[in-house]
KOLSE-49367 format. One line per 2 residues: for each residue x, y, z of N, C-alpha, C. Coordinates in nm, 4 decimals. Example, Ala and Ser with C-alpha at 12.3 -4.5 7.8 and 13.67 -1.06 7.14 Angstrom:
<recs>
1.3190/-0.5690/0.7800/1.2300/-0.4500/0.7800/1.3200/-0.3300/0.7800 | 1.2850/-0.2250/0.7080/1.3670/-0.1060/0.7140/1.2900/0.0030/0.7870
</recs>
This chain:
<recs>
0.0739/-0.1130/-0.0161/0.0269/0.0037/0.0250/0.0872/0.1095/-0.0088 | 0.0766/0.2251/-0.1071/0.1202/0.3404/-0.1178/0.0724/0.4396/0.0015
0.1910/0.5655/0.0255/0.1156/0.6566/0.0800/0.0216/0.7341/0.0214 | -0.1125/0.7617/0.1068/-0.2133/0.8114/0.0808/-0.3506/0.7340/0.0269
-0.2706/0.5663/-0.0055/-0.3908/0.4966/0.0216/-0.4730/0.4195/0.1254 | -0.5816/0.3925/0.1537/-0.6192/0.3335/0.2390/-0.6816/0.2378/0.2350
-0.6899/0.1751/0.3209/-0.7207/0.0128/0.3434/-0.8357/-0.0545/0.3251 | -0.8681/-0.1646/0.2453/-1.0032/-0.1825/0.2180/-1.0341/-0.2245/0.3820
-1.1858/-0.2829/0.3935/-1.2301/-0.3152/0.4894/-1.1733/-0.4335/0.5223 | -1.1520/-0.5489/0.4141/-1.0875/-0.6387/0.4293/-0.9624/-0.6678/0.4654
-0.8875/-0.5440/0.3949/-0.7279/-0.5793/0.4835/-0.6926/-0.5194/0.5904 | -0.8195/-0.4322/0.6280/-0.7816/-0.3665/0.7757/-0.8435/-0.5279/0.8621
-0.9282/-0.5778/0.8508/-0.9861/-0.7177/0.8966/-0.8743/-0.7908/0.8954 | -0.8249/-0.8259/0.8070/-0.6917/-0.9195/0.8259/-0.5648/-0.9028/0.9183
-0.6145/-0.7518/0.9408/-0.4786/-0.7535/1.0700/-0.5298/-0.7233/1.1957 | -0.6582/-0.8000/1.2207/-0.7086/-0.8414/1.3498/-0.7150/-0.9571/1.4089
-0.6926/-0.9470/1.5063/-0.6687/-1.0708/1.5943/-0.7893/-1.1121/1.6613 | -0.8915/-1.0460/1.7101/-0.9681/-1.0507/1.7823/-1.1358/-0.9958/1.7037
-1.1478/-0.9655/1.5424/-1.2508/-0.9803/1.4593/-1.2239/-1.0822/1.3568 | -1.3445/-1.1086/1.3116/-1.3714/-1.1733/1.1809/-1.4116/-1.0540/1.0770
-1.3717/-1.0193/0.9650/-1.4378/-0.9286/0.8875/-1.4235/-0.9917/0.7650 | -1.5879/-0.9753/0.6927/-1.6574/-1.0744/0.5725/-1.6662/-0.9518/0.4255
-1.6692/-0.9233/0.3369/-1.7800/-0.8282/0.2497/-1.8062/-0.9157/0.1884 | -1.9737/-0.9144/0.1260/-2.0067/-1.0036/0.0523/-2.1033/-1.1087/0.0842
-2.0824/-1.1508/0.1941/-2.1281/-1.3145/0.2120/-2.2707/-1.2571/0.2861 | -2.3016/-1.1626/0.3236/-2.4671/-1.1413/0.3528/-2.5217/-1.0799/0.2625
-2.4521/-1.0360/0.1362/-2.5250/-0.9698/0.0141/-2.4336/-0.8567/0.0026 | -2.4224/-0.8388/-0.1712/-2.3459/-0.7614/-0.2289/-2.3264/-0.6207/-0.1545
-2.2486/-0.5764/-0.1225/-2.2018/-0.4294/-0.0242/-2.2110/-0.4308/0.0870 | -2.2704/-0.5355/0.1835/-2.2789/-0.5929/0.2797/-2.1136/-0.6274/0.3799
-2.1024/-0.5777/0.4722/-1.9392/-0.6015/0.5469/-2.0204/-0.6820/0.6721 | -1.9602/-0.7845/0.6930/-2.0002/-0.8415/0.8540/-1.8791/-0.8277/0.9315
-1.9044/-0.7480/1.0293/-1.7776/-0.7391/1.1646/-1.8117/-0.8039/1.2814 | -1.7337/-0.9419/1.2978/-1.7990/-1.0042/1.4019/-1.6822/-1.0092/1.5267
-1.7322/-0.9897/1.6070/-1.6336/-0.9742/1.7296/-1.6115/-1.0878/1.8151 | -1.5174/-1.1884/1.7912/-1.4512/-1.2965/1.8416/-1.3800/-1.3132/1.9330
-1.3923/-1.3047/2.0314/-1.3403/-1.3278/2.1662/-1.3915/-1.4317/2.2411 | -1.4381/-1.5747/2.2158/-1.5177/-1.6454/2.3221/-1.4893/-1.6953/2.4001
-1.3318/-1.6997/2.4698/-1.3464/-1.7417/2.5914/-1.3495/-1.6156/2.7137 | -1.4077/-1.4571/2.6738/-1.4465/-1.3698/2.7385/-1.5554/-1.3101/2.6549
-1.6490/-1.3825/2.6227/-1.8007/-1.3698/2.5657/-1.8080/-1.2327/2.5360 | -1.6470/-1.2273/2.4602/-1.6812/-1.1272/2.3331/-1.6229/-0.9849/2.4378
-1.5936/-0.9740/2.5448/-1.5941/-0.8347/2.6729/-1.4871/-0.7444/2.5987 | -1.5271/-0.6557/2.5681/-1.4600/-0.5232/2.5073/-1.2913/-0.4609/2.5956
-1.2412/-0.5329/2.5460/-1.0852/-0.4924/2.5964/-1.0134/-0.3900/2.4779 | -0.8973/-0.3318/2.4984/-0.8189/-0.2783/2.4579/-0.8175/-0.2838/2.3369
-0.7632/-0.4380/2.3034/-0.7462/-0.4714/2.1516/-0.8940/-0.4561/2.0790 | -1.0303/-0.5265/2.1395/-1.1267/-0.5489/2.0544/-1.1528/-0.3907/2.0115
-1.1334/-0.2770/2.1373/-1.2102/-0.1379/2.0769/-1.0812/-0.0618/1.9576 | -0.9302/-0.1455/1.9565/-0.8829/-0.0759/1.8802/-0.9160/-0.1239/1.7456
-0.9284/-0.2607/1.6937/-0.9476/-0.3340/1.6315/-1.1071/-0.2734/1.5703 | -1.1933/-0.2693/1.5998/-1.2663/-0.2171/1.5910/-1.3036/-0.0604/1.5080
-1.1961/0.0683/1.5582/-1.1965/0.1637/1.5343/-1.1393/0.1610/1.4193 | -1.0317/0.0599/1.4118/-0.9580/0.0311/1.2395/-1.0436/0.0015/1.1537
-1.1510/-0.1063/1.2062/-1.2093/-0.1416/1.0615/-1.3025/-0.0582/1.0055 | -1.3897/0.0065/1.1337/-1.4593/0.0717/1.0940/-1.4266/0.2217/1.0224
-1.2478/0.2603/1.0526/-1.1934/0.3720/0.9702/-1.2130/0.3318/0.8366 | -1.1624/0.2182/0.8186/-1.1549/0.1763/0.6902/-1.2867/0.1448/0.6162
-1.4170/0.1040/0.6702/-1.5478/0.0925/0.6366/-1.5719/0.2317/0.5284 | -1.5191/0.3592/0.6191/-1.5854/0.4695/0.6072/-1.5565/0.5069/0.4680
-1.4405/0.4712/0.4016/-1.3733/0.5255/0.3052/-1.3757/0.4077/0.1650 | -1.4333/0.2807/0.1915/-1.4504/0.1775/0.0979/-1.5484/0.1794/0.0343
-1.5513/0.2128/-0.1086/-1.6924/0.1909/-0.1618/-1.6715/0.0994/-0.2023 | -1.6540/-0.0250/-0.1743/-1.7331/-0.1589/-0.2091/-1.8146/-0.2398/-0.0544
-1.8329/-0.1116/0.0345/-1.9082/-0.1498/0.1206/-2.0380/-0.0309/0.1392 | -2.1991/-0.0837/0.1585/-2.2575/-0.0015/0.1552/-2.3323/-0.0011/0.2752
-2.3407/-0.1061/0.3307/-2.4093/-0.1164/0.4770/-2.2887/-0.2384/0.5844 | -2.2981/-0.2049/0.7020/-2.2287/-0.2884/0.8067/-2.3373/-0.3871/0.8890
-2.2767/-0.4918/0.8916/-2.3581/-0.5581/0.9939/-2.2539/-0.5836/1.1258 | -2.2879/-0.5658/1.2245/-2.2059/-0.5598/1.3724/-2.2954/-0.6483/1.4439
-2.1586/-0.7774/1.5028/-2.2570/-0.9014/1.5557/-2.1165/-0.9552/1.6447 | -2.1488/-1.0270/1.7319/-2.0931/-1.1325/1.8434/-2.0660/-1.2677/1.7765
-1.9836/-1.3334/1.7768/-1.9941/-1.4507/1.7578/-2.0373/-1.5390/1.8421 | -2.0819/-1.6817/1.7353/-2.1932/-1.7322/1.8202/-2.1502/-1.8413/1.9252
-2.0198/-1.8164/1.8821/-1.9640/-1.9391/1.9850/-1.9185/-1.8811/2.1033 | -1.9476/-1.7422/2.1152/-1.9360/-1.6994/2.2518/-2.0407/-1.6795/2.3145
-2.1771/-1.6830/2.2094/-2.2837/-1.7160/2.3115/-2.3428/-1.5570/2.3621 | -2.3026/-1.4401/2.2909/-2.2886/-1.3243/2.3596/-2.2617/-1.2049/2.2284
-2.3541/-1.1041/2.2119/-2.2984/-1.0066/2.1462/-2.1722/-0.9102/2.1847 | -2.1985/-0.8639/2.2980/-2.0744/-0.8260/2.3709/-2.1128/-0.8112/2.5234
-2.0536/-0.9313/2.5869/-2.1315/-0.9460/2.7796/-2.0524/-0.8097/2.8209 | -1.9921/-0.7075/2.7949/-1.9744/-0.5869/2.8669/-1.7958/-0.5339/2.8458
-1.7785/-0.4380/2.9350/-1.6449/-0.4059/2.9119/-1.5610/-0.5092/2.9873 | -1.4166/-0.5060/2.9894/-1.3474/-0.6275/3.0203/-1.3215/-0.5498/3.1431
-1.3906/-0.6125/3.2623/-1.3527/-0.5463/3.4233/-1.2150/-0.5737/3.4586 | -1.1773/-0.6517/3.4022/-0.9922/-0.6488/3.4887/-0.9270/-0.5303/3.4474
-0.9311/-0.5021/3.2925/-0.8848/-0.3480/3.3078/-0.9268/-0.2352/3.3448 | -1.0503/-0.2159/3.3965/-1.1473/-0.1053/3.4573/-1.0410/-0.1173/3.6218
-1.0326/-0.2297/3.6825/-0.9960/-0.2761/3.7869/-0.8833/-0.1866/3.8466 | -0.7555/-0.2172/3.7000/-0.6140/-0.1844/3.6983/-0.6631/0.0034/3.6695
-0.7364/0.0470/3.6549/-0.7308/0.2191/3.6096/-0.7292/0.2887/3.7158 | -0.6774/0.3886/3.7288/-0.6677/0.5267/3.8373/-0.7404/0.6449/3.7043
-0.7834/0.7033/3.7897/-0.8430/0.8639/3.7054/-0.8017/0.9031/3.5990 | -0.6726/0.8988/3.5922/-0.5809/0.9704/3.4994/-0.5534/0.8520/3.3705
-0.5499/0.7032/3.3855/-0.5317/0.6313/3.2722/-0.6910/0.6199/3.2379 | -0.8177/0.5971/3.2774/-0.9797/0.6378/3.2691/-0.9682/0.7778/3.1887
-0.9152/0.8361/3.2423/-0.9343/0.9740/3.1456/-0.8717/0.9729/3.0006 | -0.7903/0.9440/2.9989/-0.7264/0.9238/2.8635/-0.7918/0.8186/2.7996
-0.8355/0.7180/2.8207/-0.9118/0.6095/2.7691/-1.0203/0.6375/2.7303 | -1.1244/0.7124/2.7988/-1.2292/0.7767/2.7892/-1.2502/0.9227/2.6578
-1.1053/0.9864/2.5910/-1.1143/1.0672/2.5199/-1.1614/1.0182/2.4022 | -1.2967/1.1266/2.3147/-1.3346/1.0875/2.2132/-1.2673/1.1218/2.1154
-1.2492/1.0402/2.0032/-1.3697/0.9573/1.9473/-1.3392/0.8203/2.0285 | -1.4182/0.7464/2.0964/-1.4157/0.6361/2.1301/-1.4815/0.5404/2.0462
-1.4778/0.3478/2.0256/-1.5357/0.3024/1.9697/-1.6855/0.3232/1.9258 | -1.7504/0.3689/2.0325/-1.9037/0.4001/2.0196/-1.9367/0.5040/1.9469
-1.8546/0.6132/1.9439/-1.8702/0.7538/1.8380/-1.8127/0.7000/1.7189 | -1.7074/0.5778/1.6875/-1.6795/0.5699/1.5791/-1.7594/0.4889/1.5068
-1.8463/0.3965/1.5773/-1.9515/0.3213/1.5269/-2.0893/0.4219/1.4533 | -2.1221/0.4820/1.6173/-2.2206/0.6004/1.5705/-2.2115/0.7328/1.4414
-2.0687/0.7328/1.4096/-2.0654/0.8304/1.3476/-2.0101/0.7555/1.1976 | -2.0089/0.6309/1.1751/-2.0329/0.5747/1.0630/-2.1200/0.6074/0.9665
-2.0374/0.6541/0.8378/-2.1291/0.7352/0.7305/-2.2164/0.6191/0.6701 | -2.1590/0.4837/0.7088/-2.2423/0.3990/0.6241/-2.3583/0.2881/0.7336
-2.4885/0.2804/0.7038/-2.5769/0.2404/0.7960/-2.5114/0.0853/0.8762 | -2.5253/0.0883/0.9960/-2.4898/-0.0003/1.1000/-2.6013/-0.0897/1.1480
-2.6495/-0.2164/1.1118/-2.7045/-0.2787/1.1552/-2.6551/-0.4020/1.2741 | -2.6835/-0.3965/1.4084/-2.6434/-0.4227/1.5463/-2.7728/-0.5805/1.5222
-2.6487/-0.7056/1.4958/-2.7140/-0.8336/1.4882/-2.6597/-0.9120/1.6637 | -2.8046/-0.8454/1.7211/-2.7652/-0.8951/1.8467/-2.7900/-1.0252/1.8874
-2.7017/-1.1079/1.8515/-2.6954/-1.2424/1.8928/-2.7092/-1.3000/2.0207 | -2.6586/-1.2420/2.1463/-2.6829/-1.3041/2.2390/-2.6876/-1.1447/2.3364
-2.6361/-1.1861/2.4635/-2.6152/-1.1213/2.5828/-2.5614/-0.9652/2.5194 | -2.5903/-0.8758/2.5443/-2.5698/-0.7290/2.5230/-2.5606/-0.6303/2.6256
-2.4250/-0.6497/2.7421/-2.4354/-0.5960/2.8808/-2.3328/-0.4748/2.8773 | -2.3600/-0.3735/2.9792/-2.2730/-0.2664/2.9985/-2.2012/-0.2049/2.8645
-2.0675/-0.1924/2.8451/-2.0347/-0.1485/2.7474/-2.1099/-0.2235/2.5759 | -2.1593/-0.3231/2.6085/-2.1827/-0.3973/2.4994/-2.3367/-0.3495/2.4181
-2.4199/-0.3159/2.5812/-2.5324/-0.2419/2.5207/-2.5092/-0.1025/2.4921 | -2.4075/-0.0323/2.5357/-2.3686/0.1121/2.4498/-2.3104/0.0937/2.3416
-2.2618/-0.0238/2.2820/-2.2249/-0.0375/2.1178/-2.3365/-0.0832/2.0610 | -2.4134/-0.1778/2.1177/-2.5737/-0.2017/2.0368/-2.6402/-0.0161/2.0421
-2.6436/0.0354/2.1179/-2.7212/0.1916/2.1056/-2.6310/0.2551/2.0332 | -2.5425/0.2329/1.9863/-2.4324/0.3010/1.8751/-2.4676/0.3080/1.7334
-2.5219/0.1235/1.7318/-2.5490/0.1011/1.6093/-2.7124/0.1991/1.5867 | -2.7393/0.2004/1.4050/-2.8344/0.2485/1.3288/-2.9969/0.1724/1.3483
-2.9722/0.0423/1.3825/-3.0590/-0.0192/1.3722/-3.0247/-0.1871/1.4687 | -3.1086/-0.2264/1.5293/-3.1191/-0.3352/1.6312/-3.1753/-0.4542/1.6237
-3.1151/-0.5198/1.6049/-3.2032/-0.6437/1.5374/-3.1659/-0.7994/1.6650 | -3.2514/-0.8367/1.7645/-3.2134/-0.9322/1.8181/-3.2649/-1.0572/1.8341
-3.1638/-1.1654/1.9043/-3.2423/-1.2614/1.8699/-3.2953/-1.2680/2.0494 | -3.4076/-1.3893/2.0419/-3.5092/-1.3742/2.1611/-3.3884/-1.4399/2.2702
-3.2778/-1.5190/2.2623/-3.1794/-1.5559/2.3556/-3.0957/-1.4434/2.3877 | -3.1254/-1.3161/2.3667/-3.0331/-1.2116/2.4331/-3.1131/-1.1512/2.5246
-3.0170/-1.0795/2.6412/-3.0677/-0.9706/2.7179/-2.9888/-0.8801/2.7155 | -3.0688/-0.7474/2.7628/-2.9718/-0.6485/2.7382/-2.9689/-0.5514/2.8498
-2.8940/-0.4401/2.9280/-2.8810/-0.4090/3.0018/-2.7508/-0.3076/3.0582 | -2.7833/-0.2153/3.1836/-2.6624/-0.1379/3.1817/-2.6150/-0.1640/3.3264
-2.5623/-0.3031/3.3763/-2.5676/-0.3255/3.5298/-2.4465/-0.2504/3.5852 | -2.3642/-0.1282/3.5253/-2.2578/-0.0388/3.5779/-2.2533/-0.0245/3.7278
-2.4022/-0.0404/3.7961/-2.4477/0.0336/3.9548/-2.3967/-0.0909/3.9824 | -2.3847/-0.2254/3.9888/-2.3353/-0.3025/4.0440/-2.1922/-0.3232/4.0905
-2.1243/-0.2200/3.9875/-1.9901/-0.2244/3.9987/-1.9237/-0.1481/4.0607 | -2.0304/-0.0733/4.0885/-1.9899/0.0989/4.1670/-1.9467/0.1835/4.0325
-2.0121/0.1493/3.9528/-1.9609/0.2596/3.8233/-2.1554/0.2698/3.7543 | -2.1293/0.4057/3.6626/-2.2423/0.4184/3.6074/-2.1910/0.4313/3.4467
-2.2803/0.4093/3.3529/-2.2565/0.3806/3.1991/-2.1269/0.5015/3.1658 | -2.0198/0.4435/3.1027/-1.9515/0.5394/3.0602/-1.9480/0.5372/2.9074
-1.9948/0.4572/2.8315/-1.9723/0.4388/2.6947/-2.1004/0.5340/2.6613 | -2.1777/0.6406/2.6829/-2.3310/0.6931/2.6122/-2.4194/0.6558/2.7002
-2.3949/0.5584/2.7712/-2.5503/0.4956/2.8253/-2.6339/0.5669/2.8686 | -2.5721/0.6837/2.8920/-2.6926/0.7499/3.0234/-2.7178/0.8960/2.9134
-2.7001/0.8565/2.7959/-2.7007/0.9637/2.6943/-2.7784/0.9062/2.5465 | -2.7343/0.7825/2.5328/-2.8554/0.7092/2.3956/-2.9254/0.6373/2.4808
-2.9557/0.5992/2.5546/-3.0503/0.4804/2.6250/-3.1681/0.5907/2.6594 | -3.1457/0.6962/2.6980/-3.3072/0.7960/2.7068/-3.3601/0.8291/2.5994
-3.2406/0.8787/2.4796/-3.3193/0.9184/2.3473/-3.4040/0.7727/2.2976 | -3.3661/0.6524/2.3403/-3.4182/0.5294/2.2548/-3.5622/0.4847/2.3306
-3.5382/0.5116/2.4896/-3.6581/0.4417/2.5394/-3.7418/0.5325/2.6292 | -3.6895/0.6614/2.6629/-3.7466/0.7588/2.7310/-3.6631/0.7917/2.8330
-3.6557/0.8893/2.9479/-3.5931/0.9142/3.0382/-3.6265/0.8294/3.1563 | -3.7680/0.7608/3.1472/-3.8028/0.6995/3.3356/-3.7664/0.5621/3.3055
-3.7486/0.4796/3.1765/-3.7150/0.3949/3.1389/-3.5667/0.3419/3.1452 | -3.4992/0.4860/3.1117/-3.3914/0.4875/3.1030/-3.3170/0.4160/3.2756
-3.3609/0.5720/3.3252/-3.3374/0.5466/3.4921/-3.4012/0.4065/3.5434 | -3.4781/0.3882/3.5284/-3.5171/0.2110/3.6137/-3.4050/0.1365/3.5984
-3.4080/0.1425/3.4430/-3.2889/0.0188/3.3480/-3.0894/0.0560/3.4378 | -3.0666/0.1877/3.4144/-2.9517/0.2350/3.4646/-2.9598/0.2076/3.6045
-3.0470/0.2579/3.6853/-3.0127/0.2889/3.8357/-3.0593/0.1265/3.9145 | -3.1133/0.0470/3.8479/-3.1689/-0.0941/3.8877/-3.0196/-0.2054/3.8593
-2.9529/-0.1855/3.7607/-2.8959/-0.2613/3.6822/-2.9986/-0.3708/3.6327 | -3.1219/-0.3809/3.6335/-3.1727/-0.4732/3.5658/-3.1911/-0.5172/3.4327
-3.1362/-0.6418/3.4225/-3.1457/-0.7019/3.2475/-3.2975/-0.7203/3.1958 | -3.3144/-0.6699/3.0693/-3.4482/-0.7134/3.0142/-3.4318/-0.7879/2.9032
-3.5025/-0.8927/2.8672/-3.5104/-1.0054/2.7603/-3.5127/-0.9157/2.6269 | -3.5124/-0.9594/2.5420/-3.5130/-0.9282/2.3716/-3.6322/-0.8628/2.3540
-3.7655/-0.9183/2.3789/-3.8578/-0.9283/2.3804/-3.9362/-0.8003/2.4473 | -3.8883/-0.7646/2.5647/-3.8978/-0.6088/2.6736/-3.8344/-0.5283/2.5932
-3.7348/-0.5479/2.5717/-3.6349/-0.4592/2.4682/-3.7100/-0.4188/2.3669 | -3.7621/-0.4998/2.2889/-3.8410/-0.4180/2.1783/-3.9639/-0.3257/2.2201
-4.0007/-0.3601/2.3127/-4.1291/-0.3211/2.3807/-4.1214/-0.1783/2.4024 | -3.9836/-0.1776/2.4698/-3.9084/-0.0408/2.5024/-3.8424/0.0555/2.3767
-3.7913/-0.0437/2.2875/-3.7533/0.0653/2.1694/-3.6141/0.0706/2.1790 | -3.5721/-0.0652/2.2830/-3.4176/-0.0358/2.2780/-3.3502/-0.1328/2.1557
-3.4301/-0.2069/2.1020/-3.3822/-0.2928/2.0195/-3.5419/-0.2594/1.8952 | -3.5395/-0.2720/1.7441/-3.6050/-0.2737/1.6717/-3.7157/-0.3926/1.6503
-3.6149/-0.5481/1.6553/-3.7196/-0.6427/1.6446/-3.6454/-0.7126/1.7335 | -3.7498/-0.8395/1.7948/-3.6576/-0.9298/1.8349/-3.7212/-1.0623/1.7810
-3.6314/-1.1539/1.7119/-3.7021/-1.2856/1.6326/-3.5992/-1.3999/1.7091 | -3.6659/-1.5037/1.6974/-3.6501/-1.6535/1.7267/-3.4748/-1.6594/1.6650
-3.4067/-1.7504/1.7321/-3.2611/-1.7428/1.6753/-3.2326/-1.7922/1.5054 | -3.3400/-1.9006/1.4768/-3.3505/-1.9437/1.3442/-3.4013/-1.8737/1.2361
-3.4463/-1.7276/1.2847/-3.4735/-1.6375/1.2154/-3.4085/-1.5213/1.2077 | -3.3234/-1.5152/1.3032/-3.2526/-1.4000/1.3494/-3.1485/-1.3550/1.1473
-3.0942/-1.4291/1.0911/-2.9992/-1.4196/1.0319/-3.0770/-1.3511/0.8828 | -3.2059/-1.4502/0.8602/-3.2943/-1.4244/0.7324/-3.3060/-1.2895/0.7678
-3.3787/-1.2286/0.8449/-3.4306/-1.0900/0.8945/-3.2900/-0.9967/0.8499 | -3.1891/-1.0195/0.9380/-3.0509/-0.9231/0.9191/-2.9897/-0.9064/0.7510
-3.0348/-0.9999/0.7181/-2.9666/-1.0189/0.5481/-3.0820/-0.9311/0.5035 | -3.2217/-0.9711/0.5060/-3.3015/-0.9086/0.3965/-3.2996/-0.7537/0.4276
-3.2662/-0.7148/0.5481/-3.2662/-0.5588/0.5695/-3.1060/-0.5250/0.5562 | -3.0118/-0.5859/0.5319/-2.9327/-0.5237/0.4961/-2.8940/-0.5001/0.3407
-2.9605/-0.6658/0.2830/-2.9967/-0.6227/0.1410/-3.0891/-0.4761/0.0869 | -3.1836/-0.4695/0.1767/-3.2930/-0.3602/0.1026/-3.2085/-0.2037/0.1341
-3.0978/-0.2141/0.2044/-3.0441/-0.1031/0.2539/-2.9507/-0.0942/0.1300 | -2.8796/-0.1845/0.0929/-2.7415/-0.1818/0.0209/-2.7967/-0.1526/-0.1200
-2.9183/-0.1606/-0.1194/-2.9841/-0.1457/-0.2844/-3.0027/-0.0030/-0.3306 | -2.9784/0.0515/-0.2354/-3.0221/0.2414/-0.2400/-2.8770/0.2607/-0.2781
-2.8933/0.4071/-0.3069/-2.7778/0.5214/-0.3189/-2.6775/0.5137/-0.1970 | -2.5582/0.5066/-0.1959/-2.4676/0.4992/-0.1246/-2.4711/0.6351/-0.0927
-2.4955/0.7827/-0.1572/-2.5360/0.9047/-0.1242/-2.6242/0.9187/-0.0798 | -2.7373/0.8502/-0.1225/-2.8331/0.8354/-0.0281/-2.8512/0.8184/0.0959
-2.8145/0.6850/0.1084/-2.8189/0.6447/0.2338/-2.7208/0.7354/0.3224 | -2.6188/0.7765/0.2973/-2.5422/0.8522/0.4045/-2.6104/1.0179/0.4408
-2.6807/1.0877/0.3470/-2.7436/1.1740/0.3658/-2.8520/1.1389/0.4607 | -2.9435/1.0387/0.4567/-3.0556/0.9926/0.5297/-2.9826/0.9793/0.6367
-2.8969/0.9241/0.6574/-2.8509/0.8686/0.8161/-2.7682/1.0188/0.8955 | -2.7412/1.0960/0.8137/-2.7101/1.2552/0.8452/-2.8335/1.2961/0.9218
-2.8961/1.2943/0.7970/-3.0386/1.3936/0.8739/-3.1490/1.3226/1.0117 | -3.1081/1.1890/0.9836/-3.2038/1.1430/1.1097/-3.1215/1.1417/1.2170
-2.9506/1.1373/1.2329/-2.8532/1.1203/1.3538/-2.9017/1.2789/1.4048 | -2.9093/1.3561/1.3189/-2.9183/1.5560/1.3361/-3.0755/1.5362/1.4148
-3.1361/1.4909/1.3945/-3.3011/1.4833/1.4733/-3.2619/1.4618/1.6506 | -3.1513/1.3841/1.6838/-3.1202/1.3648/1.8063/-3.0515/1.4685/1.9180
-2.9887/1.5728/1.8058/-2.9389/1.6684/1.8461/-2.9775/1.7967/1.8381 | -3.0829/1.8134/1.7211/-3.1041/1.9403/1.6590/-3.2530/1.9780/1.7723
-3.2791/2.1019/1.7906/-3.4374/2.1151/1.7928/-3.5328/2.1065/1.6481 | -3.6286/2.0921/1.6655/-3.7117/2.0800/1.5297/-3.6977/2.1704/1.4687
-3.6962/2.3103/1.4365/-3.6905/2.4382/1.3303/-3.5471/2.3566/1.2569 | -3.4497/2.3737/1.3682/-3.3208/2.3442/1.3385/-3.2947/2.2256/1.2301
-3.3338/2.1488/1.3187/-3.3417/2.0457/1.2171/-3.4118/2.0131/1.0654 | -3.5145/2.0563/1.0524/-3.6023/2.1016/0.9631/-3.5497/2.1709/0.8625
-3.4648/2.2799/0.9068/-3.3604/2.3422/0.8191/-3.2469/2.2498/0.7532 | -3.1866/2.1797/0.8463/-3.0650/2.0958/0.8208/-3.1259/1.9715/0.7159
-3.2268/1.9129/0.7423/-3.2855/1.8494/0.6342/-3.2976/1.8849/0.4639 | -3.3974/2.0054/0.4959/-3.3742/2.0789/0.3365/-3.2650/2.0750/0.2679
-3.1665/2.1318/0.3545/-3.0489/2.1715/0.2642/-2.9873/2.0308/0.2457 | -3.0037/1.9327/0.3184/-2.9540/1.8022/0.2543/-3.0713/1.7346/0.1709
-3.1825/1.7541/0.1565/-3.2702/1.7294/0.0605/-3.2270/1.8336/-0.0739 | -3.2317/1.9222/-0.1043/-3.1815/2.0359/-0.1932/-3.0549/1.9875/-0.2525
-2.9330/1.9515/-0.1463/-2.8636/1.9041/-0.2184/-2.8204/1.8466/-0.2920 | -2.9496/1.6964/-0.2667/-2.9297/1.5965/-0.3758/-2.9901/1.6399/-0.5483
-3.0063/1.7240/-0.5843/-3.0933/1.7601/-0.6572/-2.9750/1.7551/-0.7421 | -2.8459/1.8267/-0.6829/-2.7281/1.8293/-0.7942/-2.6624/1.6941/-0.8030
-2.7388/1.6070/-0.7904/-2.6150/1.4863/-0.7817/-2.6912/1.3644/-0.9046 | -2.6116/1.2900/-0.9644/-2.6164/1.2095/-1.0534/-2.7619/1.1224/-0.9914
-2.7278/1.0514/-0.8881/-2.8010/0.9604/-0.8180/-2.9952/0.9659/-0.8454 | -2.9816/1.1392/-0.8157/-3.1459/1.1876/-0.7693/-3.1547/1.1515/-0.9620
-3.1088/1.1976/-1.0381/-3.1654/1.1963/-1.1633/-3.1881/1.0474/-1.1778 | -3.0983/0.9713/-1.1571/-3.0937/0.8066/-1.2104/-3.2089/0.7571/-1.1505
-3.2114/0.7979/-1.0299/-3.3376/0.7318/-0.9527/-3.4703/0.7474/-0.9935 | -3.4977/0.8876/-1.0268/-3.6515/0.8962/-1.0916/-3.6325/0.8584/-1.2302
-3.5236/0.8305/-1.3338/-3.5527/0.8085/-1.4569/-3.5722/0.6707/-1.4813 | -3.4992/0.6143/-1.3385/-3.5136/0.4408/-1.3427/-3.6232/0.4023/-1.2965
-3.7279/0.5040/-1.2195/-3.8687/0.5266/-1.2051/-3.9536/0.5211/-1.3032 | -3.9101/0.6070/-1.3708/-4.0251/0.6334/-1.5124/-4.0170/0.5310/-1.6122
-3.8656/0.4831/-1.5996/-3.8283/0.3958/-1.6997/-3.9081/0.2306/-1.6445 | -3.9345/0.2178/-1.5517/-3.9435/0.0905/-1.5026/-3.8317/-0.0218/-1.4977
-3.7181/0.0447/-1.4344/-3.6060/-0.0143/-1.4622/-3.5537/-0.0269/-1.3181 | -3.4289/-0.0904/-1.3027/-3.3709/-0.0967/-1.1783/-3.2350/0.0233/-1.1640
-3.2371/0.1235/-1.0984/-3.1663/0.2132/-1.1139/-2.9950/0.1927/-1.1168 | -2.9238/0.2344/-1.1690/-2.7489/0.2209/-1.1516/-2.6545/0.3637/-1.0817
-2.6869/0.3045/-0.9453/-2.6092/0.4204/-0.8534/-2.5109/0.4330/-0.8939 | -2.4297/0.5532/-0.8767/-2.2963/0.5830/-0.8983/-2.2413/0.6410/-0.7388
-2.3380/0.6652/-0.6505/-2.2778/0.7332/-0.5412/-2.2199/0.8896/-0.5142 | -2.3014/0.9549/-0.6635/-2.2359/1.0909/-0.6568/-2.3818/1.1478/-0.7523
</recs>
């Protein structure tokens, strides 16, 4: 690789020891990023966090990837069981302040310009629940449980759980989950809005693949703009959000893909997106 070139998603994954990265196995344009640390139930240690950031940085610049599926290895029977408690025990204030500097893995996932689907194949607890919250859409197995049990360790959520969780489930439900440390099963998580769907394990992959394929069939430029507008709704007031949406919408009228999409519709054919 020469100076100035960026690593492809597959190249970045090849350098990882605790992630498995594939592109195309779930469909054209779909990257699958699997956390594979079964001996620790996929707990987020420093290496996992570093590798996830490297892979998602590569995804951002990889034209071969339109959608990402983030999941945990089935051997671990977990999405991510939480942070690596051993690492936390060894840190003092100075070390943790350094580790908490943004962008962390949570921001890297949330700010990815491509849609990220969380395939919640098992427990997503603590930092794992926060990683799930950073995804754009969450589809969970009914075998999964989710929660923020940090108060059991004398801590509070530190990866965005006190901020993203209330935006997903409401302040009262977030208070209940964080202050009690209680876990909820996938069905209750779906009722609360913490996950979008809860499915029997044998149905999980078909649904994730179907959803990823539908997203990947859209213009990459439109996916990025739509995600930007939707994410903005969580930080802007309504008037500012409407202005921001309008600017993104109007900007698409200068794109090839806007003309191609309308022409394909009028000519009753499949569009050929360029992402420009």
